[in-house]
N, C-alpha and C positions, 0 to 999 in steps of 0.2 A: 609561550609556545616556541618550541625549538625551531631554529632556522633551517634545520636539516629536513623538516617535513616537506614533502613534495606537494605542491599545489596542483591539483587536477583541474583542468579547465575543460568543461563540456559545453560546447557551443551548439545550442539547439536551433537549427535552421533548416529550411527546405533546400534541396539541392538545385532547384530550378526557380530561384527568385521567390516570388510570392504566389506561385501556383498553388491551388488548393486541391485536395484529394478527398474523394467521397469515401464515406465509411458506411457500413451497414447499420441499420437501426439497432440490431442486437448487440453491436459492439459499443455503442455509445449510450444506450438506455436500457432500463430494466422495466419489466411489467410490474405495476404496483400490486403488492400482495404475494407475488411469486418470489419467495426467498427461502433461505435455510432458517431453521429454528434451532436454538442451542438447547441441549439436554445435559443434565448433570445428575450424578448419583453417588452414594456412599456404599462401598463394598469391602469385601475381605479377600485378600489373596492368600492362598495356602500352598503348601508344598515347597517352600523355600528351604535352601540348604543352610540353615543357621544364620541367615542374613536378614531376619525379620525384625519386627518392631519390639521395643521394650517400653512401650507407653501404656498407661492405664486404659485409654479408650480402645486400644487394640485388644487388650485382655477382656474388657467389657463386651466388645463385639463378639469375641469367641464364645464367652459364656452365654450371651444372648442367643447365639446360633445353636449351641448345644441344648439350651433349654427348649427351643422350638422343636427339637427332635426327641424330646422326652428324656434328655440326659441332664440330671440335676447335680451340679457341683456344690458340695457343702460350703456354707458361708465361711469366708475367711481363708479358703483354700485357693491358692493361685496355681495356674497351669504352668507358668514360666516357659511358655512355648516360644521358641525362637524361629519358628517356621511359618509365621503368619505376618501379615502386614495390612494395616488399615489404609485404604486407598480412596482417592476421588476418581470418578469415572466421568468423562465428558465426551460428547459427540455432537455432530451437526446433523440434524434431520432434514433431508432435502425436501423441497416442495413436491407435492403429489406423491410422496412415499406412501405405499399401501401396506396394510398389515400382512406380515409374512415375508416382506423384503428385509434384507440385511444391510447394515451400515457399519462402517469402521468406528472403532472407539479408541480413546487414549486413556491409559491408567497411570496415575501418579501417586506416589507414596505421600501420606499425610504425616507420618511419624519419623522415626529415626532409622528406618530400614536401610541397610547398606546397599542392597540390591534386590530387584524383583526378578532376576534371571531364574528361569526354571519354574516360576510360580504359575498358578491357575486361578483365575478370577471366578468366584462363586456367583450364583445368580444375583444380579443387582438391578433393581428397577431404576430407570432413568426418567427424570421428571423435567417438565418445562417450567417456565416462570409462573404459569397458572396453577402449579401444584399437581397436575395430572400426570400419570405415567403413560409415556408414549413408546417406550421400548424397554426390552429386557436384555441385559448384557451378561455374557458368560463365555469362558474359553481360556485357552492357554496363551500366555503372554509371549510376545516377541520383543526382546530387549537388546538394543544395540550396544549398550554400555557394559563395562566390566569393572569389578572392584575386587581386589585381592590384597590380603594383608598377611604378614608373617608374625611369628611368635615374639620377635624382637621389637615389634612396633612398626616395622617398615610397611608401607602401604602404597599401592599403585591403583589409580582410577583412570579409566578410559571412557570418554564421553560421559553420559549421565545414566548410570545403571538403575536409578530409582524411578525411571519413567519407561513405560513400554506401550506397545500397541497390539491390538487384536484385529486383524483384517476380518470383516464380516462378523465382528464379535457381538453385535446386538441385533435382535430381531424386532422389527417395528410391530407394535401392538395397536396403535391408534393413528388415524389420519388427521392431519391439521387442516382445518378449513381455511382455504386461501381466498375465498370469495371470487375466484376466477370466473365462475359461471353465473354470477349475479349481475343484474342490471343489463342495460343495452350499450354500455360504453366500456372501454379499456383505457387505463391511464398509463402512459409511458413516462418514467422519471429519468431525466438525463443524469448520467454519472457525474458530469461537470456542468453545473448550471450556467447557461449562457443565452442571452436573448437572441443573438444571431442564430445560434444552433437550433433553438426552439422554433424560430420563424422558418428556417430552411427545412426543418423536419415537417412542419405543417404544409409547406408548399410542395414538398416531394410526395407526401402521402395524398394530398388532394389532387395532384397532377395525375397520379396513377389510379386512384380509387374514386375520384369524383370530388367536385367542389363541396365543401361543407362536411366532409368526412372527419377531418381533424381540426381541432382548435387548441391554441396555446392558452393554458391557464395562467402560467407565469414563466419565469426564466428556466424553470426546471421541469415542469409537467406539461404534457400534451395529452389531451383527451381525444380518443378516437371512437367513432361509432362502430359497434361490432354486433354480429349476429347473437341471438340469445341461445340457440341450440349449441351444446358443448361441441359436437362434432364439427359443426360449421365454424365455431369460434376457433377451434384448433387449426383448421385449414386457413382461416382468415389470418391468424397470427403467423402462420408459416410464410404467408406472402408478405405480411407487414414487416416482420423482422429482417427480411432480406432487401427491403427498399434502401437504396443508397442515398445518403444525405451528406451534404458538404458542411462540415463543422465550422463554426466561427473561429477566427484566429484569436489566440489567447492574448491577454494584455502583456505589455512589455514588463519582464521581471528579471531581476538578478538575485539569485539565492546563494547565500554564503553560509557555509558551515564553519563557524569560528573554531570548532574543536579539531577538525580534520584538515581545514584549509581548502576544502572543496568549493569551487565556484561554478555555478551553473548560469549561463548567460542565455536569455531568451532571444528569439528571432528578431523582435522589433525594437530591441534596445538601441537607443541613439545617444550620442555624446556631443554636446556643444562645446565650443572653445572655452578653455579654462586653464588655470595654472594652480598646482597644488604643491606645497612644500611640507614634507612630513619627515622630521628627524634629519637624516642625511640624504633623503630622497627629494628630488625636484622633478615634478611632472608638469610639462607644459603642453597644452593643446591649443593649436592655432588654426585659423581658417582664413582663407582669402578667396576672392571670387574672380573668375576669368570670364570674358565675354566670347562666346562662340559665334562667329559671323559666317554664314554660308556664302557660297559663290553667288554672283549676281543673278545667274540663270538657273540656280539649283532648285528654286522653289521652296526653300526652307525658311525658318524663322530664327531670328536672333535669340540666343538663350544664354543665361548666366549659369555657369557651372562652378560649384564650390570645390576648393582644394583644401584638405585638412592635413595637418602635420602633427606628430606627437614626438616630443623629446623627453627622455628620462635620464637624469644625471644623479650621481651620488657624490657627496662631498668626501674627499679623501683619495679615492682612486681615479676620479676624473673620467669614468666610463660614460659614454653617451650612446643612445640608440635613436636613430632617425627612421622615420616611417614615411612612405610616399603618400600621395593624396588618397582620400577615402579611409583614413585611419578609423578604426572602430574600438569599442571597449575591449574587445578581444586583444587588440594590439597593445593596449595599455597594460592589461593583465600579464601578457607575455613579457613585456618590457620590464615590469616590476620584478618578475621571477628571474629574469636574466641577471639583474644586478644583485641577486642573492637576498632579497628582502623576505622577511618572515610573513606567514599568512596574516598575522595580526596587522602588519603594515599595509597589506593589500586591503583589508577590511576598513582600516582607518581612511585610506585614500578614497575608497568607494563611498564611504559615508560623507566625506568632505565634498565630493563631487555632487552627491545627492543634495546636500544642504545648500550648495551654491547654485543649484538649479541647472547644472550642466548635465547631470545624468537623468535622461528622460525615461525613467522606468521605476517600478516599485522595487525597493531594496529590502529583501527579507533576510534577516540574520537568524539562523537557527542554532 
């Protein structure tokens, strides 16, 4: 990896020490069963300006469509149409979407069509994983890309002209059963599983709605007693999702992207004294302890305070960087960057610190 790459350091920390901040239930958890469903279909785009497919399945799709309208093309005769394109259509069907409502769709070329600009999608059924049709798509495409070519072979392409969208391009024909109104409980699934967060959520719900209302099933799921009537259940969830919960603090992590050199340092990362030599780099982490003795009548207690120092040197140019007490992993990363080390050197140093037991955090290299 080139030494010219800039190593971005993002230190994730709270501005006021270890203070915790409450978040709403709707921001940290989802209601089980209430989710989007993926739909997909195969269709035909027509009306292109000579930028369509030249594939056998596009020709076959055109002949099949003409046959449905009573137009029979003799066997062995090809239409050689350049104004059509075989496409895949996909969309996300929101939870509780009712028949007659419209959703956005994305249309992508399956063949060698140069551009879908100016085309119109013909009626296309959209199916879910169960094979049932849940929406019908049709409409004029909006394409943000551009493709143009000259007679001499020159060509210019802007963005991706083989993909387009149709806002409100599909009409819902069938509702997906979410199971929202079944049973006398609702399950909340945390977006990031954590035992502390699940416990805090149970305590916050029980404090507001009464003891025994919520129970934690595991580190990710919390079961809440809920009314059976749909109207009451909707009102109940409106209250439930706005309850504030204090999330548990994440484990100490250091995430390194070895390709870009990006380093993300978590809030609780700690470094113990160590010395690492890597190539021309020498990193030294030291620690000593001072005794803080209060005045005789101050009423305080004697305390031992640690003082940490970090030195980084390179063989050859003799540059050295010194840091005051309380040096952190962030200081080490900045020091390594100042001496012009490549991101790969930083990754090697972090790995060595982890193996030596000096880096008190999970080191994730992606």
